[in-house]
C-alpha positions as CSV (number, residue, x, y, z in Angstrom):
1,M,0.9,-21.0,-33.1
2,A,2.7,-19.3,-30.1
3,T,4.5,-16.2,-30.6
4,T,8.2,-15.5,-29.8
5,R,9.4,-12.6,-28.0
6,A,10.6,-11.0,-31.1
7,S,7.2,-11.4,-33.0
8,A,5.2,-10.3,-29.9
9,Y,7.0,-6.8,-29.9
10,A,7.2,-6.5,-33.7
11,K,4.6,-4.5,-35.7
12,P,1.7,-6.6,-36.9
13,N,2.2,-7.5,-40.6
14,P,-1.5,-6.5,-41.9
15,A,-0.9,-9.0,-44.9
16,S,-0.9,-12.0,-42.3
17,S,-3.1,-10.7,-39.6
18,T,-6.6,-10.3,-39.4
19,G,-8.1,-6.7,-38.9
20,F,-8.9,-7.6,-35.1
21,E,-5.6,-8.6,-34.4
22,V,-4.1,-5.6,-35.8
23,F,-6.6,-3.4,-34.0
24,S,-5.7,-5.2,-30.7
25,W,-1.9,-4.7,-31.2
26,Y,-2.6,-1.0,-31.5
27,F,-4.9,-1.1,-28.6
28,F,-2.4,-2.6,-26.4
29,R,-0.2,0.2,-27.0
30,V,-2.5,3.3,-26.8
31,S,-4.2,1.8,-23.9
32,G,-1.2,1.2,-22.0
33,L,0.3,4.6,-22.6
34,A,-3.2,6.1,-21.4
35,L,-3.5,3.9,-18.3
36,I,0.1,5.2,-17.2
37,F,-1.2,8.7,-16.9
38,L,-4.7,7.9,-15.7
39,V,-3.2,5.4,-13.0
40,I,-0.5,8.0,-11.9
41,I,-3.4,10.9,-11.6
42,H,-5.7,8.3,-9.7
43,L,-2.9,7.5,-7.2
44,V,-1.8,11.1,-6.5
45,A,-5.5,12.3,-6.3
46,M,-6.7,9.2,-4.2
47,H,-3.7,8.3,-2.0
48,I,-1.5,11.4,-1.8
49,V,-3.4,14.5,-2.0
50,V,-6.4,13.0,0.3
51,D,-5.3,10.9,3.1
52,V,-6.5,7.0,2.5
53,S,-8.2,7.3,5.8
54,K,-10.5,10.1,4.7
55,T,-11.7,8.1,1.5
56,Q,-15.0,7.4,2.9
57,Y,-18.7,7.8,1.5
58,D,-18.8,11.4,2.0
59,F,-15.6,11.8,0.0
60,V,-16.7,9.8,-2.8
61,A,-20.2,11.5,-2.9
62,S,-18.6,15.0,-2.9
63,R,-16.2,13.7,-5.7
64,Y,-18.9,12.2,-7.9
65,A,-20.9,15.5,-7.6
66,N,-18.5,16.8,-10.5
67,P,-19.3,14.7,-13.6
68,F,-15.6,15.0,-14.7
69,W,-14.6,12.2,-12.0
70,R,-17.3,9.9,-13.1
71,V,-16.1,10.0,-16.8
72,Y,-12.5,9.6,-15.4
73,D,-13.4,6.7,-13.5
74,L,-15.5,5.2,-16.4
75,L,-12.6,5.8,-18.6
76,L,-10.1,4.0,-16.3
77,L,-12.2,1.2,-15.6
78,T,-13.0,0.6,-19.4
79,L,-9.3,0.7,-20.6
80,A,-8.0,-1.1,-17.5
81,L,-10.4,-4.0,-18.0
82,L,-10.2,-4.2,-21.6
83,H,-6.4,-3.9,-21.6
84,G,-6.2,-6.8,-19.2
85,M,-8.6,-9.0,-20.7
86,N,-7.2,-8.4,-24.1
87,G,-3.9,-9.7,-22.5
88,L,-5.6,-12.9,-21.3
89,R,-7.0,-13.4,-24.7
90,V,-3.7,-13.1,-26.2
91,M,-2.6,-15.8,-23.7
92,V,-5.3,-18.1,-24.5
93,D,-4.4,-17.8,-28.1
94,D,-0.8,-18.6,-27.4
95,Y,-1.1,-21.6,-24.8
96,V,-4.6,-23.4,-25.5
97,R,-4.1,-25.6,-28.2
98,G,-7.7,-27.2,-28.8
99,R,-9.9,-25.1,-31.0
100,G,-12.9,-25.8,-28.9
101,W,-11.2,-25.1,-25.6
102,R,-9.6,-21.8,-27.0
103,L,-13.3,-20.8,-28.0
104,A,-14.7,-21.7,-24.4
105,W,-12.0,-19.9,-22.7
106,Q,-12.5,-16.5,-25.1
107,S,-16.1,-16.9,-24.6
108,F,-15.8,-17.1,-20.8
109,L,-13.2,-14.1,-20.8
110,G,-15.6,-12.0,-23.0
111,L,-18.7,-13.0,-20.5
112,V,-16.3,-11.8,-17.6
113,T,-15.4,-8.7,-19.3
114,V,-19.0,-7.8,-20.0
115,T,-20.1,-8.6,-16.6
116,F,-17.5,-6.7,-14.7
117,W,-18.0,-3.7,-16.9
118,L,-21.5,-3.3,-16.6
119,M,-21.2,-3.8,-12.9
120,G,-18.6,-0.9,-12.8
121,T,-20.6,1.2,-15.0
122,L,-23.9,0.6,-13.0
123,T,-22.1,1.7,-9.9
124,I,-20.4,4.7,-11.4
125,V,-23.4,5.8,-13.3
126,S,-26.1,5.2,-10.6
127,F,-24.4,6.5,-7.8
128,H,-26.3,9.5,-6.4
129,P,-24.7,11.5,-3.5
130,G,-27.0,11.8,-0.6
131,S,-29.3,8.8,-1.4
132,A,-29.5,5.8,0.8
133,P,-26.8,3.3,0.5
134,L,-27.4,-0.1,-0.9
135,G,-27.6,-1.7,2.4
136,T,-30.8,-0.2,3.1
137,F,-32.2,-1.1,-0.3
138,F,-31.4,-4.8,0.4
139,S,-32.8,-4.4,4.0
140,A,-36.2,-3.2,2.6
141,L,-36.2,-5.8,-0.2
142,F,-35.7,-8.7,2.2
143,H,-37.6,-7.3,5.3
144,I,-34.5,-7.3,7.3
145,K,-34.3,-5.3,10.5
């Protein structure tokens, strides 16, 4: 059943919704509010305080030496990805009519979400300042000179 504009913005009715849908409704509001502040801080710190042309490996390495920025980036990644994918999930619920197609699309979106989150988390957690870039890893792996 497609939602109307009035029902999309109204508070969820716990009697007619599943627990997940109520959680999803609240998550949208909380993550959206948190993302406003996280993105503004990110834009100011990365594009206004520091010149964009100075955002290179050395800058990222010095920034990631402080664990605060790793946690900050992980929080930004997690909230933005889950917020966006939750929106796509709601769109699939609203516009995909067949139950099988809806399950297929939601499964695909879940797989994409987990894949992107793991890739982003791996990048944030495994980045070690001063270590060799990933390019030299692949060069050694495939014997490229």
